[in-house]
N, CA and C atoms of all chains as a GROMACS GRO file, in nm:
protein
  594
    1UNK      N    1  10.717   6.194  16.389
    1UNK     CA    2  10.754   6.377  16.321
    1UNK      C    3  10.672   6.452  16.416
    2UNK      N    4  10.609   6.440  16.478
    2UNK     CA    5  10.550   6.572  16.541
    2UNK      C    6  10.632   6.623  16.648
    3UNK      N    7  10.705   6.530  16.712
    3UNK     CA    8  10.800   6.520  16.844
    3UNK      C    9  10.911   6.567  16.743
    4UNK      N   10  10.970   6.555  16.693
    4UNK     CA   11  11.106   6.598  16.634
    4UNK      C   12  11.051   6.737  16.574
    5UNK      N   13  10.977   6.772  16.522
    5UNK     CA   14  10.957   6.924  16.508
    5UNK      C   15  10.919   7.005  16.602
    6UNK      N   16  10.852   6.954  16.726
    6UNK     CA   17  10.815   7.018  16.863
    6UNK      C   18  10.984   7.053  16.889
    7UNK      N   19  11.044   6.949  16.897
    7UNK     CA   20  11.218   6.978  16.950
    7UNK      C   21  11.273   7.098  16.910
    8UNK      N   22  11.233   7.088  16.780
    8UNK     CA   23  11.336   7.182  16.714
    8UNK      C   24  11.258   7.320  16.741
    9UNK      N   25  11.149   7.290  16.770
    9UNK     CA   26  11.060   7.448  16.789
    9UNK      C   27  10.979   7.526  16.654
   10UNK      N   28  10.981   7.429  16.542
   10UNK     CA   29  10.966   7.462  16.422
   10UNK      C   30  10.780   7.458  16.386
   11UNK      N   31  10.730   7.545  16.365
   11UNK     CA   32  10.593   7.534  16.327
   11UNK      C   33  10.580   7.474  16.177
   12UNK      N   34  10.425   7.391  16.176
   12UNK     CA   35  10.451   7.317  16.023
   12UNK      C   36  10.476   7.393  15.916
   13UNK      N   37  10.442   7.521  15.941
   13UNK     CA   38  10.484   7.611  15.809
   13UNK      C   39  10.626   7.590  15.785
   14UNK      N   40  10.701   7.664  15.890
   14UNK     CA   41  10.828   7.645  15.887
   14UNK      C   42  10.904   7.521  15.796
   15UNK      N   43  10.839   7.383  15.895
   15UNK     CA   44  10.873   7.237  15.821
   15UNK      C   45  10.832   7.234  15.678
   16UNK      N   46  10.752   7.292  15.655
   16UNK     CA   47  10.708   7.291  15.499
   16UNK      C   48  10.759   7.379  15.424
   17UNK      N   49  10.836   7.490  15.479
   17UNK     CA   50  10.901   7.587  15.366
   17UNK      C   51  11.076   7.520  15.326
   18UNK      N   52  11.103   7.461  15.483
   18UNK     CA   53  11.222   7.416  15.458
   18UNK      C   54  11.242   7.273  15.369
   19UNK      N   55  11.146   7.262  15.320
   19UNK     CA   56  11.141   7.097  15.263
   19UNK      C   57  11.037   7.126  15.123
   20UNK      N   58  11.021   7.216  15.119
   20UNK     CA   59  10.911   7.281  14.975
   20UNK      C   60  10.773   7.231  14.966
   21UNK      N   61  10.681   7.167  15.103
   21UNK     CA   62  10.556   7.173  15.062
   21UNK      C   63  10.464   7.240  15.171
   22UNK      N   64  10.338   7.234  15.111
   22UNK     CA   65  10.267   7.348  15.214
   22UNK      C   66  10.265   7.289  15.336
   23UNK      N   67  10.186   7.377  15.462
   23UNK     CA   68  10.148   7.366  15.576
   23UNK      C   69  10.052   7.220  15.603
   24UNK      N   70   9.968   7.242  15.503
   24UNK     CA   71   9.865   7.127  15.497
   24UNK      C   72   9.904   7.001  15.502
   25UNK      N   73  10.044   6.975  15.358
   25UNK     CA   74  10.088   6.855  15.370
   25UNK      C   75  10.174   6.779  15.486
   26UNK      N   76  10.255   6.911  15.545
   26UNK     CA   77  10.312   6.849  15.692
   26UNK      C   78  10.206   6.802  15.792
   27UNK      N   79  10.082   6.888  15.807
   27UNK     CA   80  10.016   6.825  15.895
   27UNK      C   81   9.920   6.708  15.863
   28UNK      N   82   9.909   6.648  15.728
   28UNK     CA   83   9.890   6.571  15.683
   28UNK      C   84   9.978   6.422  15.694
   29UNK      N   85  10.092   6.449  15.675
   29UNK     CA   86  10.161   6.325  15.693
   29UNK      C   87  10.189   6.335  15.875
   30UNK      N   88  10.171   6.446  15.948
   30UNK     CA   89  10.199   6.428  16.071
   30UNK      C   90  10.043   6.340  16.134
   31UNK      N   91   9.958   6.335  16.074
   31UNK     CA   92   9.858   6.281  16.117
   31UNK      C   93   9.816   6.143  16.028
   32UNK      N   94   9.919   6.130  15.977
   32UNK     CA   95   9.906   5.980  15.922
   32UNK      C   96   9.793   5.963  15.785
   33UNK      N   97   9.744   6.088  15.749
   33UNK     CA   98   9.648   6.137  15.647
   33UNK      C   99   9.698   6.127  15.499
   34UNK      N  100   9.834   6.090  15.492
   34UNK     CA  101   9.928   6.134  15.409
   34UNK      C  102  10.044   6.054  15.400
   35UNK      N  103  10.068   6.001  15.311
   35UNK     CA  104  10.205   5.865  15.322
   35UNK      C  105  10.278   5.970  15.204
   36UNK      N  106  10.400   6.039  15.284
   36UNK     CA  107  10.453   6.091  15.187
   36UNK      C  108  10.546   5.991  15.094
   37UNK      N  109  10.571   6.067  14.955
   37UNK     CA  110  10.664   6.028  14.867
   37UNK      C  111  10.816   5.992  14.912
   38UNK      N  112  10.871   5.895  14.825
   38UNK     CA  113  11.006   5.893  14.872
   38UNK      C  114  11.098   6.003  14.887
   39UNK      N  115  11.056   6.059  14.784
   39UNK     CA  116  11.098   6.234  14.791
   39UNK      C  117  11.120   6.314  14.879
   40UNK      N  118  10.948   6.310  14.940
   40UNK     CA  119  10.926   6.428  15.058
   40UNK      C  120  10.977   6.359  15.182
   41UNK      N  121  10.965   6.232  15.221
   41UNK     CA  122  11.061   6.154  15.321
   41UNK      C  123  11.203   6.184  15.328
   42UNK      N  124  11.256   6.173  15.202
   42UNK     CA  125  11.390   6.198  15.236
   42UNK      C  126  11.432   6.358  15.270
   43UNK      N  127  11.332   6.447  15.228
   43UNK     CA  128  11.353   6.588  15.215
   43UNK      C  129  11.310   6.586  15.375
   44UNK      N  130  11.221   6.529  15.447
   44UNK     CA  131  11.208   6.542  15.592
   44UNK      C  132  11.329   6.488  15.640
   45UNK      N  133  11.349   6.383  15.641
   45UNK     CA  134  11.490   6.304  15.745
   45UNK      C  135  11.591   6.444  15.715
   46UNK      N  136  11.623   6.429  15.616
   46UNK     CA  137  11.742   6.555  15.575
   46UNK      C  138  11.688   6.686  15.651
   47UNK      N  139  11.563   6.766  15.652
   47UNK     CA  140  11.563   6.858  15.735
   47UNK      C  141  11.618   6.843  15.900
   48UNK      N  142  11.542   6.737  15.982
   48UNK     CA  143  11.624   6.663  16.094
   48UNK      C  144  11.698   6.619  16.121
   49UNK      N  145  11.773   6.617  16.012
   49UNK     CA  146  11.955   6.586  16.001
   49UNK      C  147  11.932   6.455  16.075
   50UNK      N  148  11.856   6.353  16.015
   50UNK     CA  149  11.844   6.212  16.083
   50UNK      C  150  11.844   6.145  15.949
   51UNK      N  151  11.826   5.949  15.970
   51UNK     CA  152  11.835   5.906  15.872
   51UNK      C  153  11.664   5.868  15.826
   52UNK      N  154  11.641   5.850  15.770
   52UNK     CA  155  11.481   5.816  15.732
   52UNK      C  156  11.415   5.725  15.791
   53UNK      N  157  11.501   5.634  15.806
   53UNK     CA  158  11.437   5.501  15.940
   53UNK      C  159  11.406   5.555  16.067
   54UNK      N  160  11.467   5.701  16.075
   54UNK     CA  161  11.495   5.722  16.215
   54UNK      C  162  11.351   5.850  16.236
   55UNK      N  163  11.321   5.904  16.149
   55UNK     CA  164  11.184   5.955  16.126
   55UNK      C  165  11.101   5.901  16.091
   56UNK      N  166  11.075   5.786  15.986
   56UNK     CA  167  10.977   5.710  15.967
   56UNK      C  168  10.956   5.581  16.010
   57UNK      N  169  10.872   5.481  16.048
   57UNK     CA  170  10.856   5.379  16.083
   57UNK      C  171  10.727   5.302  15.976
   58UNK      N  172  10.796   5.221  15.880
   58UNK     CA  173  10.660   5.167  15.785
   58UNK      C  174  10.578   5.083  15.860
   59UNK      N  175  10.585   5.057  15.974
   59UNK     CA  176  10.527   4.962  16.049
   59UNK      C  177  10.453   5.020  16.184
   60UNK      N  178  10.466   5.136  16.205
   60UNK     CA  179  10.438   5.200  16.331
   60UNK      C  180  10.302   5.287  16.306
   61UNK      N  181  10.245   5.345  16.431
   61UNK     CA  182  10.162   5.438  16.388
   61UNK      C  183  10.228   5.575  16.368
   62UNK      N  184  10.117   5.706  16.304
   62UNK     CA  185  10.195   5.795  16.307
   62UNK      C  186  10.176   5.841  16.414
   63UNK      N  187  10.322   5.948  16.458
   63UNK     CA  188  10.321   6.038  16.596
   63UNK      C  189  10.294   6.149  16.546
   64UNK      N  190  10.933   6.866  14.393
   64UNK     CA  191  10.955   6.900  14.544
   64UNK      C  192  10.951   7.028  14.582
   65UNK      N  193  11.012   7.095  14.540
   65UNK     CA  194  11.030   7.228  14.578
   65UNK      C  195  10.928   7.324  14.563
   66UNK      N  196  10.774   7.269  14.558
   66UNK     CA  197  10.686   7.336  14.515
   66UNK      C  198  10.656   7.452  14.616
   67UNK      N  199  10.652   7.452  14.728
   67UNK     CA  200  10.614   7.545  14.833
   67UNK      C  201  10.689   7.667  14.804
   68UNK      N  202  10.804   7.634  14.760
   68UNK     CA  203  10.919   7.761  14.766
   68UNK      C  204  10.856   7.863  14.654
   69UNK      N  205  10.784   7.797  14.565
   69UNK     CA  206  10.745   7.876  14.450
   69UNK      C  207  10.582   7.931  14.488
   70UNK      N  208  10.551   7.852  14.586
   70UNK     CA  209  10.399   7.844  14.623
   70UNK      C  210  10.320   8.012  14.619
   71UNK      N  211  10.369   8.125  14.709
   71UNK     CA  212  10.324   8.214  14.683
   71UNK      C  213  10.322   8.292  14.551
   72UNK      N  214  10.427   8.271  14.472
   72UNK     CA  215  10.388   8.355  14.346
   72UNK      C  216  10.374   8.262  14.247
   73UNK      N  217  10.351   8.103  14.271
   73UNK     CA  218  10.281   8.042  14.180
   73UNK      C  219  10.106   8.064  14.189
   74UNK      N  220  10.053   8.075  14.331
   74UNK     CA  221   9.912   8.145  14.351
   74UNK      C  222   9.903   8.246  14.274
   75UNK      N  223   9.982   8.341  14.266
   75UNK     CA  224  10.024   8.467  14.249
   75UNK      C  225   9.990   8.482  14.113
   76UNK      N  226  10.089   8.422  14.039
   76UNK     CA  227  10.044   8.392  13.877
   76UNK      C  228   9.933   8.322  13.805
   77UNK      N  229   9.877   8.179  13.894
   77UNK     CA  230   9.779   8.144  13.885
   77UNK      C  231   9.622   8.263  13.844
   78UNK      N  232   9.647   8.366  14.017
   78UNK     CA  233   9.553   8.429  13.990
   78UNK      C  234   9.514   8.532  13.881
   79UNK      N  235   9.660   8.565  13.842
   79UNK     CA  236   9.701   8.698  13.753
   79UNK      C  237   9.632   8.588  13.616
   80UNK      N  238   9.682   8.478  13.559
   80UNK     CA  239   9.689   8.427  13.451
   80UNK      C  240   9.495   8.370  13.441
   81UNK      N  241   9.449   8.326  13.532
   81UNK     CA  242   9.358   8.280  13.518
   81UNK      C  243   9.228   8.449  13.510
   82UNK      N  244   9.234   8.539  13.611
   82UNK     CA  245   9.224   8.664  13.577
   82UNK      C  246   9.192   8.718  13.451
   83UNK      N  247   9.340   8.726  13.378
   83UNK     CA  248   9.334   8.743  13.225
   83UNK      C  249   9.236   8.666  13.154
   84UNK      N  250   9.225   8.544  13.172
   84UNK     CA  251   9.156   8.469  13.070
   84UNK      C  252   9.019   8.503  13.109
   85UNK      N  253   8.960   8.535  13.232
   85UNK     CA  254   8.826   8.571  13.273
   85UNK      C  255   8.812   8.708  13.220
   86UNK      N  256   8.877   8.810  13.211
   86UNK     CA  257   8.842   8.954  13.173
   86UNK      C  258   8.846   8.920  13.016
   87UNK      N  259   8.931   8.844  12.948
   87UNK     CA  260   8.931   8.832  12.765
   87UNK      C  261   8.829   8.758  12.726
   88UNK      N  262   8.776   8.664  12.825
   88UNK     CA  263   8.645   8.594  12.813
   88UNK      C  264   8.522   8.682  12.772
   89UNK      N  265   8.515   8.776  12.891
   89UNK     CA  266   8.412   8.833  12.908
   89UNK      C  267   8.398   8.933  12.778
   90UNK      N  268   8.512   8.980  12.769
   90UNK     CA  269   8.522   9.089  12.640
   90UNK      C  270   8.484   8.995  12.503
   91UNK      N  271   8.578   8.887  12.457
   91UNK     CA  272   8.554   8.787  12.372
   91UNK      C  273   8.383   8.767  12.348
   92UNK      N  274   8.314   8.729  12.455
   92UNK     CA  275   8.194   8.657  12.464
   92UNK      C  276   8.085   8.802  12.444
   93UNK      N  277   8.110   8.886  12.516
   93UNK     CA  278   8.048   9.017  12.436
   93UNK      C  279   8.079   9.069  12.285
   94UNK      N  280   8.155   9.054  12.246
   94UNK     CA  281   8.191   9.106  12.112
   94UNK      C  282   8.122   8.997  12.013
   95UNK      N  283   8.105   8.857  12.028
   95UNK     CA  284   8.101   8.760  11.970
   95UNK      C  285   7.922   8.763  11.966
   96UNK      N  286   7.871   8.816  12.084
   96UNK     CA  287   7.683   8.822  12.107
   96UNK      C  288   7.684   8.949  12.035
   97UNK      N  289   7.771   9.011  12.037
   97UNK     CA  290   7.707   9.172  11.972
   97UNK      C  291   7.697   9.155  11.789
   98UNK      N  292   7.803   9.105  11.758
   98UNK     CA  293   7.824   9.049  11.639
   98UNK      C  294   7.735   8.977  11.531
   99UNK      N  295   7.725   8.836  11.652
   99UNK     CA  296   7.614   8.802  11.570
   99UNK      C  297   7.474   8.839  11.636
  100UNK      N  298   7.408   8.914  11.684
  100UNK     CA  299   7.324   8.993  11.725
  100UNK      C  300   7.243   9.090  11.650
  101UNK      N  301   7.422   9.134  11.553
  101UNK     CA  302   7.375   9.252  11.491
  101UNK      C  303   7.343   9.260  11.350
  102UNK      N  304   7.388   9.080  11.341
  102UNK     CA  305   7.336   9.028  11.175
  102UNK      C  306   7.439   9.046  11.085
  103UNK      N  307   7.568   9.106  11.181
  103UNK     CA  308   7.714   9.115  11.070
  103UNK      C  309   7.761   9.001  11.019
  104UNK      N  310   7.719   8.849  11.073
  104UNK     CA  311   7.757   8.730  11.036
  104UNK      C  312   7.661   8.642  11.022
  105UNK      N  313   7.692   8.571  10.917
  105UNK     CA  314   7.591   8.477  10.951
  105UNK      C  315   7.667   8.328  10.883
  106UNK      N  316   7.599   8.222  10.884
  106UNK     CA  317   7.618   8.077  10.823
  106UNK      C  318   7.768   8.035  10.936
  107UNK      N  319   7.882   8.011  10.860
  107UNK     CA  320   7.984   7.942  10.922
  107UNK      C  321   8.023   8.084  11.015
  108UNK      N  322   8.055   8.171  10.958
  108UNK     CA  323   8.072   8.290  11.026
  108UNK      C  324   8.069   8.289  11.144
  109UNK      N  325   7.944   8.291  11.208
  109UNK     CA  326   7.874   8.357  11.275
  109UNK      C  327   7.880   8.219  11.398
  110UNK      N  328   7.894   8.078  11.293
  110UNK     CA  329   7.964   7.979  11.396
  110UNK      C  330   8.045   7.960  11.478
  111UNK      N  331   8.167   8.040  11.345
  111UNK     CA  332   8.291   8.081  11.426
  111UNK      C  333   8.337   8.139  11.553
  112UNK      N  334   8.248   8.260  11.500
  112UNK     CA  335   8.264   8.380  11.637
  112UNK      C  336   8.180   8.321  11.721
  113UNK      N  337   8.106   8.242  11.756
  113UNK     CA  338   8.019   8.184  11.858
  113UNK      C  339   8.100   8.119  11.923
  114UNK      N  340   8.193   8.064  11.860
  114UNK     CA  341   8.328   7.961  11.921
  114UNK      C  342   8.412   8.014  11.965
  115UNK      N  343   8.441   8.150  11.956
  115UNK     CA  344   8.583   8.220  11.994
  115UNK      C  345   8.612   8.240  12.167
  116UNK      N  346   8.499   8.265  12.235
  116UNK     CA  347   8.476   8.284  12.362
  116UNK      C  348   8.578   8.143  12.455
  117UNK      N  349   8.601   8.038  12.341
  117UNK     CA  350   8.660   7.902  12.397
  117UNK      C  351   8.800   7.960  12.388
  118UNK      N  352   8.877   8.041  12.303
  118UNK     CA  353   9.000   8.063  12.336
  118UNK      C  354   9.090   8.104  12.475
  119UNK      N  355   9.000   8.183  12.532
  119UNK     CA  356   9.064   8.266  12.652
  119UNK      C  357   8.999   8.177  12.753
  120UNK      N  358   8.902   8.049  12.741
  120UNK     CA  359   8.847   7.967  12.819
  120UNK      C  360   8.961   7.842  12.807
  121UNK      N  361   9.043   7.812  12.683
  121UNK     CA  362   9.137   7.740  12.704
  121UNK      C  363   9.248   7.790  12.747
  122UNK      N  364   9.284   7.936  12.764
  122UNK     CA  365   9.405   7.978  12.867
  122UNK      C  366   9.364   7.932  12.998
  123UNK      N  367   9.255   8.011  13.050
  123UNK     CA  368   9.201   7.978  13.166
  123UNK      C  369   9.238   7.786  13.231
  124UNK      N  370   9.188   7.718  13.122
  124UNK     CA  371   9.244   7.577  13.172
  124UNK      C  372   9.374   7.551  13.155
  125UNK      N  373   9.443   7.622  13.082
  125UNK     CA  374   9.622   7.584  13.089
  125UNK      C  375   9.680   7.674  13.202
  126UNK      N  376   9.642   7.772  13.253
  126UNK     CA  377   9.658   7.827  13.376
  126UNK      C  378   9.618   7.720  13.472
  127UNK      N  379   9.513   7.654  13.472
  127UNK     CA  380   9.460   7.556  13.607
  127UNK      C  381   9.563   7.440  13.608
  128UNK      N  382   9.596   7.414  13.457
  128UNK     CA  383   9.689   7.294  13.488
  128UNK      C  384   9.829   7.348  13.543
  129UNK      N  385   9.888   7.437  13.514
  129UNK     CA  386  10.011   7.485  13.535
  129UNK      C  387   9.995   7.466  13.692
  130UNK      N  388   9.880   7.510  13.760
  130UNK     CA  389   9.907   7.560  13.877
  130UNK      C  390   9.879   7.410  13.950
  131UNK      N  391   9.820   7.316  13.940
  131UNK     CA  392   9.802   7.180  13.938
  131UNK      C  393   9.948   7.132  13.965
  132UNK      N  394  10.001   7.175  13.841
  132UNK     CA  395  10.143   7.095  13.840
  132UNK      C  396  10.231   7.154  13.951
  133UNK      N  397  10.221   7.287  13.977
  133UNK     CA  398  10.305   7.348  14.064
  133UNK      C  399  10.264   7.269  14.235
  134UNK      N  400  10.148   7.291  14.262
  134UNK     CA  401  10.139   7.197  14.357
  134UNK      C  402  10.186   7.121  14.442
  135UNK      N  403  10.180   7.099  14.588
  135UNK     CA  404  10.304   6.976  14.622
  135UNK      C  405  10.209   6.848  14.620
  136UNK      N  406  10.277   6.713  14.655
  136UNK     CA  407  10.179   6.626  14.610
  136UNK      C  408  10.098   6.587  14.717
  137UNK      N  409  10.052   6.630  14.816
  137UNK     CA  410   9.921   6.651  14.904
  137UNK      C  411   9.850   6.712  14.862
  138UNK      N  412   9.828   6.864  14.797
  138UNK     CA  413   9.775   6.965  14.757
  138UNK      C  414   9.710   6.890  14.596
  139UNK      N  415   9.834   6.834  14.522
  139UNK     CA  416   9.802   6.764  14.424
  139UNK      C  417   9.684   6.649  14.427
  140UNK      N  418   9.718   6.552  14.527
  140UNK     CA  419   9.618   6.454  14.568
  140UNK      C  420   9.442   6.452  14.577
  141UNK      N  421   9.455   6.618  14.647
  141UNK     CA  422   9.314   6.639  14.701
  141UNK      C  423   9.266   6.715  14.565
  142UNK      N  424   9.342   6.768  14.468
  142UNK     CA  425   9.280   6.854  14.363
  142UNK      C  426   9.210   6.725  14.292
  143UNK      N  427   9.350   6.631  14.284
  143UNK     CA  428   9.314   6.511  14.166
  143UNK      C  429   9.175   6.455  14.196
  144UNK      N  430   9.136   6.409  14.347
  144UNK     CA  431   9.002   6.364  14.413
  144UNK      C  432   8.921   6.451  14.384
  145UNK      N  433   8.938   6.535  14.369
  145UNK     CA  434   8.827   6.662  14.354
  145UNK      C  435   8.749   6.680  14.223
  146UNK      N  436   8.854   6.644  14.135
  146UNK     CA  437   8.848   6.667  13.989
  146UNK      C  438   8.771   6.548  13.946
  147UNK      N  439   8.796   6.402  13.985
  147UNK     CA  440   8.730   6.284  14.005
  147UNK      C  441   8.621   6.301  14.032
  148UNK      N  442   8.576   6.337  14.145
  148UNK     CA  443   8.436   6.382  14.230
  148UNK      C  444   8.342   6.428  14.141
  149UNK      N  445   8.406   6.553  14.071
  149UNK     CA  446   8.347   6.654  13.959
  149UNK      C  447   8.278   6.611  13.900
  150UNK      N  448   8.400   6.519  13.807
  150UNK     CA  449   8.346   6.413  13.696
  150UNK      C  450   8.245   6.350  13.684
  151UNK      N  451   8.228   6.270  13.807
  151UNK     CA  452   8.155   6.154  13.828
  151UNK      C  453   8.007   6.253  13.854
  152UNK      N  454   8.011   6.333  13.964
  152UNK     CA  455   7.923   6.377  13.971
  152UNK      C  456   7.814   6.441  13.845
  153UNK      N  457   7.875   6.531  13.761
  153UNK     CA  458   7.855   6.609  13.646
  153UNK      C  459   7.815   6.522  13.534
  154UNK      N  460   7.868   6.364  13.534
  154UNK     CA  461   7.869   6.270  13.440
  154UNK      C  462   7.762   6.194  13.450
  155UNK      N  463   7.746   6.166  13.606
  155UNK     CA  464   7.634   6.045  13.620
  155UNK      C  465   7.485   6.135  13.649
  156UNK      N  466   7.526   6.291  13.654
  156UNK     CA  467   7.355   6.351  13.653
  156UNK      C  468   7.326   6.345  13.540
  157UNK      N  469   7.449   6.382  13.412
  157UNK     CA  470   7.383   6.404  13.285
  157UNK      C  471   7.366   6.287  13.249
  158UNK      N  472   7.426   6.180  13.259
  158UNK     CA  473   7.395   6.039  13.204
  158UNK      C  474   7.236   6.004  13.289
  159UNK      N  475   7.235   6.000  13.399
  159UNK     CA  476   7.099   5.992  13.472
  159UNK      C  477   6.954   6.095  13.397
  160UNK      N  478   6.995   6.212  13.371
  160UNK     CA  479   6.905   6.328  13.314
  160UNK      C  480   6.898   6.260  13.181
  161UNK      N  481   6.993   6.179  13.103
  161UNK     CA  482   6.952   6.167  12.987
  161UNK      C  483   6.855   6.057  12.976
  162UNK      N  484   6.859   5.961  13.073
  162UNK     CA  485   6.760   5.814  13.070
  162UNK      C  486   6.639   5.890  13.109
  163UNK      N  487   6.606   5.985  13.209
  163UNK     CA  488   6.482   6.026  13.225
  163UNK      C  489   6.416   6.128  13.159
  164UNK      N  490   6.508   6.170  13.057
  164UNK     CA  491   6.428   6.252  12.914
  164UNK      C  492   6.389   6.146  12.841
  165UNK      N  493   6.425   6.029  12.789
  165UNK     CA  494   6.400   5.943  12.755
  165UNK      C  495   6.265   5.822  12.809
  166UNK      N  496   6.259   5.876  12.932
  166UNK     CA  497   6.134   5.804  12.974
  166UNK      C  498   6.011   5.863  12.996
  167UNK      N  499   6.056   5.982  13.070
  167UNK     CA  500   5.933   6.135  13.089
  167UNK      C  501   5.970   6.265  13.013
  168UNK      N  502   5.870   6.370  13.030
  168UNK     CA  503   5.869   6.483  12.987
  168UNK      C  504   5.982   6.555  13.101
  169UNK      N  505   6.070   6.621  13.070
  169UNK     CA  506   6.148   6.695  13.134
  169UNK      C  507   6.200   6.794  13.075
  170UNK      N  508   6.261   6.938  13.144
  170UNK     CA  509   6.298   7.049  13.074
  170UNK      C  510   6.409   7.062  13.013
  171UNK      N  511   6.447   7.069  12.914
  171UNK     CA  512   6.572   7.081  12.813
  171UNK      C  513   6.661   7.187  12.896
  172UNK      N  514   6.761   7.124  12.913
  172UNK     CA  515   6.888   7.172  12.953
  172UNK      C  516   6.973   7.187  12.876
  173UNK      N  517   7.061   7.325  12.870
  173UNK     CA  518   7.159   7.403  12.772
  173UNK      C  519   7.291   7.315  12.803
  174UNK      N  520   7.401   7.239  12.730
  174UNK     CA  521   7.509   7.194  12.789
  174UNK      C  522   7.606   7.281  12.790
  175UNK      N  523   7.542   7.446  12.762
  175UNK     CA  524   7.645   7.504  12.812
  175UNK      C  525   7.679   7.500  12.985
  176UNK      N  526   7.569   7.466  13.056
  176UNK     CA  527   7.575   7.441  13.182
  176UNK      C  528   7.669   7.311  13.228
  177UNK      N  529   7.762   7.243  13.152
  177UNK     CA  530   7.830   7.158  13.185
  177UNK      C  531   7.940   7.173  13.246
  178UNK      N  532   8.011   7.260  13.196
  178UNK     CA  533   8.137   7.343  13.222
  178UNK      C  534   8.122   7.405  13.383
  179UNK      N  535   8.050   7.522  13.383
  179UNK     CA  536   8.036   7.558  13.520
  179UNK      C  537   7.959   7.480  13.613
  180UNK      N  538   7.935   7.365  13.592
  180UNK     CA  539   7.906   7.261  13.662
  180UNK      C  540   8.013   7.190  13.720
  181UNK      N  541   8.115   7.171  13.661
  181UNK     CA  542   8.204   7.108  13.654
  181UNK      C  543   8.322   7.181  13.753
  182UNK      N  544   8.297   7.311  13.721
  182UNK     CA  545   8.377   7.374  13.796
  182UNK      C  546   8.320   7.398  13.922
  183UNK      N  547   8.158   7.408  13.948
  183UNK     CA  548   8.113   7.400  14.120
  183UNK      C  549   8.168   7.313  14.144
  184UNK      N  550   8.117   7.178  14.080
  184UNK     CA  551   8.151   7.080  14.178
  184UNK      C  552   8.336   7.037  14.221
  185UNK      N  553   8.398   7.108  14.143
  185UNK     CA  554   8.540   7.100  14.181
  185UNK      C  555   8.527   7.139  14.323
  186UNK      N  556   8.500   7.289  14.318
  186UNK     CA  557   8.506   7.368  14.455
  186UNK      C  558   8.459   7.312  14.548
  187UNK      N  559   8.353   7.247  14.538
  187UNK     CA  560   8.275   7.193  14.625
  187UNK      C  561   8.324   7.081  14.702
  188UNK      N  562   8.389   6.994  14.598
  188UNK     CA  563   8.460   6.873  14.631
  188UNK      C  564   8.590   6.866  14.708
  189UNK      N  565   8.640   6.957  14.674
  189UNK     CA  566   8.804   7.029  14.725
  189UNK      C  567   8.769   7.032  14.831
  190UNK      N  568   8.647   7.174  14.894
  190UNK     CA  569   8.685   7.202  15.045
  190UNK      C  570   8.597   7.109  15.112
  191UNK      N  571   8.553   7.024  15.060
  191UNK     CA  572   8.525   6.871  15.167
  191UNK      C  573   8.602   6.802  15.195
  192UNK      N  574   8.685   6.735  15.051
  192UNK     CA  575   8.803   6.704  15.112
  192UNK      C  576   8.917   6.769  15.225
  193UNK      N  577   8.934   6.895  15.204
  193UNK     CA  578   9.020   6.955  15.284
  193UNK      C  579   8.984   6.939  15.394
  194UNK      N  580   8.811   6.981  15.443
  194UNK     CA  581   8.769   7.004  15.600
  194UNK      C  582   8.767   6.864  15.610
  195UNK      N  583   8.744   6.706  15.546
  195UNK     CA  584   8.742   6.578  15.581
  195UNK      C  585   8.897   6.543  15.660
  196UNK      N  586   9.003   6.602  15.555
  196UNK     CA  587   9.113   6.568  15.609
  196UNK      C  588   9.167   6.627  15.712
  197UNK      N  589   9.121   6.732  15.772
  197UNK     CA  590   9.141   6.856  15.877
  197UNK      C  591   9.061   6.854  15.993
  198UNK      N  592   8.918   6.762  16.011
  198UNK     CA  593   8.876   6.749  16.066
  198UNK      C  594   8.874   6.694  16.206
   0.00000   0.00000   0.00000
């Protein structure tokens, strides 16, 4: 997710604003310290204009 | 989900309502202590007057609960864990002190310190949890 955000030149705060959560929440998701709810995961995928499975891999490491 | 859309105003609203509650608490506390010490009240009326500071304190609690509801899922998880730590620390400390008081002579501690201890423990626990998550 960090890569997708960097590609769009968004800060964590900017992405947080787009999906309606705090900068800390985005940081926690990116570092794998918080598993996002389904609602947040869909909102993040929507912000990146991607499918949810293109943003999150349930078996993968946090990026 | 759109919690952060309202975040600045939610924070401001919380500070305003909590501030009003604290000012009201001090005024009501001062009023009730003055009335009781002046001997204007006695018996049940003095007892009721001593409880009046709880009214603004409940308003502060309501402001805190509203703030928790308006947090995003990550902030709420941290706050919830901090509340559990605070409840556990204060609960076990008072439980342990009770056992201690049954066995040896210890200074009597007023129950009025339970709420400040809870609030303080919550603040410390929340700071620690954010620090732990971000280190």
